[in-house]
C-alpha positions in Angstrom: 0.0 0.0 0.0 2.7 2.4 1.0 4.7 1.4 -2.1 1.8 2.2 -4.4 1.2 5.5 -2.6 4.9 6.4 -2.9 4.9 5.6 -6.7 1.7 7.7 -7.2 3.2 10.5 -5.3 6.3 10.3 -7.4 4.3 10.3 -10.6 2.4 13.5 -9.5 5.6 15.2 -8.7 7.0 14.3 -12.2 3.8 15.6 -13.8 4.1 18.8 -11.9 7.6 19.2 -13.1 7.0 18.6 -16.8 3.4 19.9 -17.3 4.3 23.6 -17.4 6.6 23.3 -20.3 4.5 20.7 -22.2 1.4 22.8 -21.9 3.3 25.9 -23.1 4.7 24.0 -26.1 1.2 22.6 -27.0 -0.3 26.1 -26.7 2.2 27.5 -29.1 1.5 24.7 -31.5 -2.2 25.3 -31.3 -1.8 29.0 -31.8 0.4 28.3 -34.7 -2.4 26.3 -36.5 -5.1 28.9 -35.6 -2.9 31.9 -36.8 -1.8 30.1 -39.9 -5.5 29.5 -40.8 -6.5 33.1 -40.2 -3.6 34.3 -42.4 -4.6 32.1 -45.1 -8.3 33.3 -45.0 -7.2 37.0 -44.8 -5.1 36.6 -47.9 -7.8 34.7 -49.7 -6.0 31.3 -49.9 -7.9 28.2 -50.6 -9.3 26.5 -47.4 -6.5 24.6 -45.6 -3.8 26.6 -47.3 -1.7 29.5 -45.9 1.5 31.4 -46.8 2.7 30.7 -43.3 3.1 27.2 -41.8 1.8 26.5 -38.3 5.3 25.2 -37.3 7.0 28.4 -38.6 4.6 30.5 -36.6 5.1 28.3 -33.5 8.9 28.6 -33.7 8.8 32.4 -34.2 6.4 32.9 -31.3 8.6 30.8 -29.1 11.7 32.8 -30.0 9.8 36.1 -29.4 8.5 34.9 -26.0 12.0 33.6 -25.0 13.7 36.9 -25.9 11.1 39.3 -24.5 9.2 38.0 -21.5 11.7 35.2 -20.8 11.0 31.5 -19.9 11.2 30.7 -16.2 13.2 27.6 -15.1 10.0 25.8 -14.1 9.2 25.3 -17.9 12.6 23.8 -18.8 11.9 20.1 -17.9 8.7 20.0 -20.0 10.4 21.8 -22.9 13.2 19.2 -22.9 10.6 16.4 -22.9 8.8 17.9 -25.9 12.0 18.6 -27.8 13.2 15.1 -27.4 10.3 12.8 -27.0 7.6 14.6 -29.0 10.0 15.0 -32.0 11.0 11.4 -31.9 7.5 10.1 -31.5 6.4 12.4 -34.3 9.0 11.0 -36.7 8.0 7.4 -35.7 4.3 8.2 -36.4 5.4 9.8 -39.7 6.7 6.3 -40.7 3.1 5.1 -41.0 2.7 7.5 -43.9 5.6 5.9 -45.9 6.1 2.7 -47.8 9.5 0.9 -48.0 9.4 1.1 -51.8 8.9 4.8 -51.7 11.7 5.2 -49.2 14.1 3.1 -51.3 13.5 5.4 -54.3 14.0 8.5 -52.3 17.3 7.2 -50.8 18.6 6.0 -54.1 17.9 9.5 -55.7 19.2 11.5 -52.8 22.3 9.5 -51.7 24.7 11.3 -54.1 23.5 14.6 -52.8 24.1 13.4 -49.2 27.6 12.3 -50.0 28.5 15.5 -51.8 27.2 17.7 -49.0 29.0 15.8 -46.3 32.3 15.9 -48.2 31.9 19.7 -49.0 31.2 20.5 -45.3 34.2 18.5 -44.0 36.5 20.1 -46.6 35.3 23.7 -46.3 35.0 23.9 -42.5 38.5 22.5 -42.1 39.9 25.1 -44.5 38.1 28.1 -43.1 38.7 27.0 -39.5 42.4 26.8 -40.3 42.4 30.2 -42.2 40.9 32.0 -39.2 43.3 30.3 -36.7 40.6 28.7 -34.5 41.2 25.6 -32.4 41.1 22.4 -34.5 38.7 20.8 -32.0 36.2 23.5 -32.5 36.5 23.2 -36.3 36.0 19.4 -36.0 32.8 19.8 -34.0 31.3 22.3 -36.4 32.2 20.1 -39.4 30.4 17.0 -37.9 27.5 19.0 -36.8 27.0 20.7 -40.2 27.6 17.5 -42.3 25.7 14.8 -40.4 23.1 15.5 -37.7 23.7 18.7 -35.8 23.8 18.7 -32.1 23.7 14.9 -31.8 26.9 14.5 -33.8 28.6 17.3 -31.8 27.8 15.8 -28.4 28.9 12.3 -29.7 32.2 13.7 -31.1 33.2 16.1 -28.2 34.4 13.4 -25.7 36.3 11.5 -28.4 38.5 14.6 -29.4 38.5 15.8 -25.8 36.8 19.1 -26.6 36.1 21.4 -23.6 32.8 22.8 -22.6 33.2 26.2 -24.3 34.1 24.7 -27.6 31.1 22.3 -27.5 28.8 25.2 -26.5 30.2 27.3 -29.4 29.7 24.5 -31.9 26.1 23.8 -30.7 25.2 27.5 -30.8 26.5 27.8 -34.5 24.5 24.7 -35.5 21.4 25.9 -33.7 21.4 29.4 -35.0 21.9 28.7 -38.6 19.7 25.6 -38.5 16.9 27.8 -37.1 17.4 30.3 -39.9 17.3 27.5 -42.4 14.1 26.1 -40.7 12.3 29.4 -41.3 13.6 30.4 -44.7 14.4 27.2 -46.7 10.9 26.0 -47.3 10.1 29.2 -49.2 13.5 29.0 -51.0 13.0 25.4 -51.9 9.6 26.1 -53.4 11.0 28.8 -55.6 14.1 26.8 -56.7 12.9 23.2 -57.3 10.3 21.8 -59.6 9.1 18.8 -57.6 8.4 18.0 -53.9 11.1 15.2 -54.1 13.8 17.7 -55.1 12.6 20.2 -52.5 12.5 17.4 -49.8 16.0 16.3 -50.8 17.3 19.9 -50.4 15.7 20.3 -47.0 17.1 16.9 -45.8 20.7 17.6 -47.0 21.0 21.4 -46.4 19.7 21.7 -42.8 21.7 20.4 -39.9 19.6 19.1 -37.0 16.9 16.4 -37.2 14.3 18.6 -35.5 15.0 21.4 -37.9 14.7 19.2 -40.9 11.4 17.7 -39.7 10.1 21.2 -39.0 11.1 22.6 -42.4 9.6 19.6 -44.1 6.4 20.0 -42.2 6.3 23.7 -43.0 6.7 22.9 -46.7 4.1 20.3 -46.8 1.6 22.5 -45.0 2.2 25.6 -47.1 2.3 23.9 -50.4 0.2 20.8 -49.9 3.2 18.5 -50.8 3.4 15.7 -48.2 6.1 13.9 -50.3 8.5 16.7 -49.5 8.2 16.2 -45.8 8.5 12.4 -46.2 11.6 12.7 -48.4 13.2 15.4 -46.1 12.9 13.2 -43.0 14.0 10.0 -44.8 17.1 11.6 -46.3 17.9 13.1 -43.0 17.8 9.8 -41.1 20.1 8.4 -43.8 22.5 11.2 -43.0 22.3 10.4 -39.4 23.5 6.9 -40.0 26.6 8.3 -41.3 27.8 9.0 -37.7 29.0 5.4 -37.5 31.6 6.2 -40.1 32.2 9.9 -39.8 32.8 10.3 -36.2 35.5 7.6 -35.9 37.0 9.1 -39.1 37.1 12.7 -37.7 38.6 11.3 -34.4 41.4 9.6 -36.4 41.9 12.7 -38.6 42.1 14.9 -35.5 44.7 12.6 -33.7 46.5 12.1 -37.0 46.4 8.4 -36.7 47.1 8.2 -32.9 44.0 8.0 -30.8 44.7 8.4 -27.0 43.6 5.8 -24.6 41.2 8.1 -23.0 39.5 8.8 -26.4 39.3 5.0 -27.0 37.4 4.7 -23.7 34.4 6.6 -25.2 33.1 3.6 -27.4 29.8 4.3 -29.1 26.8 2.2 -28.3 24.9 0.9 -31.2 21.9 3.0 -30.1 24.1 6.1 -30.6 24.8 5.1 -34.1 21.3 3.8 -34.9 18.9 5.6 -32.5 15.9 3.5 -31.5 13.5 6.1 -33.0 15.1 5.4 -36.3 14.5 1.7 -35.9 10.9 2.4 -35.0 10.5 4.7 -38.0 11.6 2.0 -40.3 9.4 -0.5 -38.6 6.4 1.7 -39.1 7.2 2.1 -42.8 7.3 -1.7 -43.0 4.0 -2.1 -41.3 2.5 0.4 -43.8 4.0 -1.3 -46.7 2.7 -4.8 -45.6 -0.8 -3.3 -44.9 -0.9 -1.7 -48.4 0.2 -5.0 -50.2 -2.4 -7.2 -51.6 -6.0 -6.6 -52.6 -8.0 -8.0 -49.7 -8.1 -7.0 -46.1 -4.9 -5.4 -44.6 -3.1 -8.2 -42.8 -6.2 -10.3 -43.4 -8.0 -8.4 -40.6 -8.6 -4.6 -41.4 -11.0 -3.7 -44.1 -9.3 -1.8 -46.9 -11.4 1.4 -46.5 -10.5 1.6 -42.8 -6.8 0.9 -43.5 -6.7 4.0 -45.8 -7.6 6.1 -42.9 -4.3 5.3 -41.2 -2.4 7.7 -43.6 -4.6 10.7 -42.7 -4.5 9.9 -38.9 -0.7 9.5 -39.0 -0.3 12.9 -40.8 -2.5 14.6 -38.3 -0.8 13.4 -35.2 2.7 13.7 -36.7 2.0 17.3 -37.6 0.8 18.2 -34.0 3.8 16.4 -32.4 6.4 18.0 -34.6 4.8 21.4 -34.2 4.8 21.0 -30.5 8.5 19.9 -30.6 9.5 22.9 -32.7 7.6 25.3 -30.4 9.9 24.0 -27.7 12.9 24.7 -30.0 11.8 28.3 -30.3 11.3 28.7 -26.6 14.9 27.4 -26.1 16.5 29.8 -28.5 18.0 32.8 -26.8 19.4 35.5 -29.2 22.1 36.4 -26.6 24.0 33.3 -28.0 24.8 35.5 -31.0 26.8 38.0 -28.7 28.6 35.2 -26.8 29.5 33.3 -30.0 32.1 35.6 -31.4 32.7 36.6 -34.9 35.2 33.9 -36.0 33.2 30.8 -34.9 30.1 32.5 -36.3 31.9 33.0 -39.6 32.8 29.3 -39.8 29.3 28.3 -39.1 28.0 30.7 -41.7 30.4 29.5 -44.4 29.5 25.9 -43.6 25.8 26.6 -43.9 26.1 28.5 -47.2 28.4 25.9 -48.7 26.2 22.9 -47.9 23.2 24.7 -49.2 24.9 25.6 -52.4 26.3 22.1 -53.0 22.8 20.7 -52.3 21.2 22.9 -54.9 23.9 22.2 -57.5 23.7 18.5 -57.1 20.0 18.3 -57.1 19.8 20.4 -60.3 22.4 18.1 -61.8 20.5 14.9 -60.8 17.1 16.5 -61.5 16.2 13.8 -64.2 16.4 11.2 -61.5 14.1 13.1 -59.1 10.9 13.4 -60.9 
């Protein structure tokens, strides 16, 4: 009895800790959907369309709130929960809107672009970092963050090359700032530059740094231009980039050490869940379930009537949109513009050069491979 009472008390305490931040993030997401719809009506767009995506509005409102009123510490636990769990759950649910066959086509078409962008980021960041005379460790962190998967790659690489806290914080700030700018602007740019949602999604998946930012940009594009294929492609391509951590991070460690890894660095071995996160495995599993359900002409899995199974796609899109909008609202609430002042001009220049280079290489390669992306 006392054990049950203690667990219930602990659960209530945990809820009291995370609820403020969760409620605030959900409120931002809800406001984003409402304001987006109002803007669309005021500008005489078709019902359901708007020039501003709900996720873009949620991010901007979060940034505005963070840098004017401020966000008290009591909200931080809930914001972290939304940023991590809601984002990953949203991506997993998004898997139900994909088929393995479609994923295979998107990956095959986008893989050359991924490889080109990764190589360009590594080469350029190393050159610019050396030219500006910045610490090699900082350049290494910005390089892996730009080329692979943003903050996750930085956090995984930092202990391997023994980067200090300031270097890690600078690299994370660079990736966060430029990734956030890309999240807001790239959906509009992609729509102007590219002819198909597949091309636009490939651009978003290769030119934006962090997984949350790619998911947000893909969702913004899909909501603004009614092109769900762009969001699916962007997330799929980004997850393929993430898998490159298993190769790139050890390579960067070896490159940094010039072939001599210290014993302390070897002690930071990667777990398989760091190389292939569980939410990626779940995403693929959901795509497989969708593919199996779509196969055949009778009932899905021999149990679910075909007309009911078709509803899965719409439900998955609905819940994924809400989860991702909530997570991106938390991103905005966690973005303090004071980071720009503390970043310094030189590291900021390296991050800017990396972002522009990767974006330009992505555009060039997609244009070159356009016949394969129709």
